[in-house]
C-alpha positions in Angstrom: 66.9 146.0 141.5 70.5 146.9 142.4 70.5 143.5 144.8 69.0 141.7 141.8 71.9 143.9 139.2 74.4 142.1 142.1 72.7 138.8 142.3 72.7 138.1 138.2 76.3 139.7 138.0 78.0 137.3 140.7 75.7 134.4 138.5 77.3 135.1 135.6 81.1 135.9 137.1 80.4 132.3 138.6 79.3 130.4 135.3 82.4 132.4 133.5 84.7 130.9 136.1 83.8 127.6 135.6 83.7 127.4 132.0 87.4 128.6 132.1 88.2 126.1 135.1 86.9 123.5 133.1 88.6 124.6 129.7 91.7 124.9 131.4 91.8 121.4 133.0 90.0 119.6 129.2 93.9 121.2 127.5 96.3 120.8 130.7 96.7 117.1 129.7 100.3 115.1 129.0 101.1 115.6 125.1 103.4 114.7 122.2 104.5 117.6 120.3 107.3 116.2 117.2 110.2 118.7 116.4 110.1 118.4 112.3 108.4 116.3 110.5 107.2 112.7 111.9 107.2 111.0 108.8 106.2 107.0 108.3 109.0 104.6 107.9 111.5 107.1 109.2 112.8 108.9 112.7 111.8 111.5 114.8 112.8 113.7 117.7 110.0 114.2 120.2 108.6 115.9 123.1 106.7 114.7 125.9 104.4 117.6 127.3 103.7 117.1 131.0 102.2 119.6 132.7 101.1 120.0 136.2 97.5 120.4 137.2 97.3 120.5 140.5 97.4 123.5 142.9 98.7 121.0 146.2 101.2 119.0 144.3 103.8 118.3 142.4 104.6 115.8 139.7 107.8 113.6 140.7 106.8 110.9 138.0 106.6 110.1 134.2 106.3 106.8 132.6 105.9 106.4 129.1 104.4 103.3 127.4 104.9 102.7 123.5 102.7 100.4 121.4 103.0 96.6 120.8 101.9 96.4 118.0 103.7 98.8 116.4 107.2 98.0 117.8 110.5 100.3 117.7 113.5 99.1 117.3 115.2 102.5 118.5 113.6 104.8 121.3 116.4 107.0 123.2 115.6 110.0 126.0 117.1 112.9 125.7 118.8 113.8 129.6 116.7 116.4 131.5 118.8 118.1 134.4 117.2 116.6 137.6 115.6 113.6 135.9 117.2 110.1 135.9 115.9 108.4 133.2 115.0 104.5 133.2 114.4 102.1 129.9 112.6 99.1 129.7 112.9 96.3 126.8 110.5 93.6 125.6 111.2 90.5 123.6 109.5 90.8 120.1 107.8 87.4 119.3 108.7 88.0 115.8 111.6 90.2 115.1 112.3 93.4 113.0 114.3 93.5 110.1 116.1 97.5 110.5 118.8 98.2 107.8 119.6 94.9 107.2 119.4 93.7 110.8 117.2 91.2 112.6 116.1 92.7 116.6 114.6 90.9 118.8 113.7 93.0 121.3 111.8 96.6 121.5 111.5 99.6 123.9 108.6 99.3 126.0 108.3 101.9 128.3 110.4 104.9 129.3 110.5 106.5 133.1 111.3 109.3 134.4 111.9 109.9 138.3 113.9 112.3 140.5 112.7 115.9 139.3 110.0 118.1 140.0 107.5 119.9 138.4 105.7 122.4 140.5 102.2 123.8 140.3 101.9 126.3 137.0 104.7 124.5 136.0 104.9 121.8 132.8 108.5 119.3 131.5 109.3 118.8 128.3 110.9 115.5 128.0 112.6 114.6 124.8 112.9 111.7 123.0 114.2 110.1 119.4 112.3 107.4 117.9 112.4 105.1 114.8 111.9 103.5 112.8 108.2 104.7 112.1 105.7 102.3 110.8 105.0 103.0 107.4 101.3 101.2 107.8 100.1 103.4 110.8 99.0 106.7 110.1 99.5 107.4 114.5 101.0 106.0 117.7 99.2 106.1 120.9 101.9 106.3 123.6 100.1 105.8 127.1 101.5 108.2 129.7 101.2 108.2 133.8 102.1 110.8 135.5 102.2 110.4 139.6 101.9 113.3 142.6 104.4 113.4 145.4 100.8 113.6 147.6 100.5 109.9 145.5 97.6 110.7 143.2 98.6 109.0 139.6 96.9 110.1 136.5 96.8 107.5 133.8 96.8 109.2 130.9 96.2 106.0 128.3 92.2 106.5 127.0 92.7 106.4 123.1 90.7 109.5 121.4 88.7 108.2 118.9 88.4 110.0 115.5 84.1 111.6 115.3 83.5 111.2 119.2 84.6 113.5 122.2 87.8 113.6 123.9 88.2 111.7 126.9 88.6 112.6 130.0 92.2 111.3 130.2 93.2 111.0 126.3 96.7 109.0 125.9 99.0 111.6 124.0 99.1 110.8 119.9 101.7 111.2 117.1 101.0 111.5 114.1 102.8 110.3 111.1 102.9 112.4 108.0 103.7 111.0 104.1 106.9 110.5 103.5 108.4 113.8 101.4 109.7 111.4 98.6 106.1 110.2 98.0 105.2 113.6 95.9 106.5 114.1 92.2 109.2 114.8 93.4 110.3 111.6 94.1 109.8 110.1 90.9 112.6 107.6 89.7 115.2 108.4 87.9 113.6 106.8 84.8 111.0 108.9 85.0 112.2 112.0 86.3 114.5 112.2 82.7 111.4 111.3 80.6 109.7 114.2 82.9 112.9 116.5 82.0 112.8 115.4 78.1 109.6 116.2 77.4 109.7 119.7 79.5 112.6 120.4 76.9 110.7 119.4 74.1 107.5 121.5 74.7 110.1 124.8 75.7 111.9 124.0 72.0 108.7 123.9 70.6 107.7 127.2 72.5 110.6 128.6 71.1 110.3 127.8 67.6 106.7 129.2 67.6 107.7 132.4 69.6 110.4 132.3 66.8 108.4 132.2 63.1 105.8 134.5 65.0 108.5 137.4 65.8 109.6 136.6 61.6 106.4 137.0 60.5 106.3 140.4 63.3 109.1 141.6 61.5 108.0 140.7 57.6 104.6 142.8 58.6 106.6 145.8 59.6 108.8 146.0 56.7 106.0 145.9 54.8 104.1 148.2 56.5 107.1 150.3 56.3 107.5 150.4 52.6 103.5 150.9 51.7 103.9 154.2 53.6 106.8 155.7 51.8 105.7 154.7 48.6 102.6 156.4 49.7 104.4 159.6 50.6 106.0 159.4 47.5 102.6 159.5 45.3 101.3 161.9 47.3 104.3 164.5 46.9 104.2 163.5 42.7 100.4 164.2 42.9 100.8 167.5 44.3 103.8 168.8 42.2 101.5 167.5 39.3 98.7 169.2 40.5 101.5 172.8 40.9 102.8 171.7 37.1 99.3 172.0 35.4 98.4 175.5 37.2 101.2 177.5 36.0 100.5 175.6 32.4 96.8 177.1 32.1 98.4 180.5 33.8 100.8 181.4 30.9 
């Protein structure tokens, strides 16, 4: 009986370990995280987060490629201690217009080398990106991770909505709507019109409240007068009764 219980416990432990191992592997992939908002049509700072998935090797190289269908006019890496950075630019078939200027090339890849991410460690590689596209909800940045044992992991599979996550998903930067698209971003004319309407509504409410206050005040005064009259009438009645009683006695 004890042997059977030990076998069951061993099998359960092994299964749990396998589940945790798979979960850790699924979560430990190269990703991109914005620092603050990443709004359409604007600029953003992001961190490319690179974990080391191996117990017997260190990551020594990272390559991040940018989409050609939505080229970025500016990609600037922030220096990372111990790492060298190389920026690759590509000629564009259709120039971009940024701040009234035409740009005929865009950054297509950034490469980091010379550093080391050891087992059980991760490293973040900051980037400044812009101008972000206005007609896309996300940017897919394909990454290639190289270890010092010459193993290469390609994080280039684009995740599809409604489908299971790929084995080696590409980092995806989700873009948000500009803050000016909400009610606070209305034009000056609309804002003035709204303010005028609000002021008129507020004035109407004030007049109504004042009228109610006057009506209430008048009702209170009338009630007080009637109360005093009632008291006087009552007192007169009592006095009349007393005088009548005295006359009958005499």
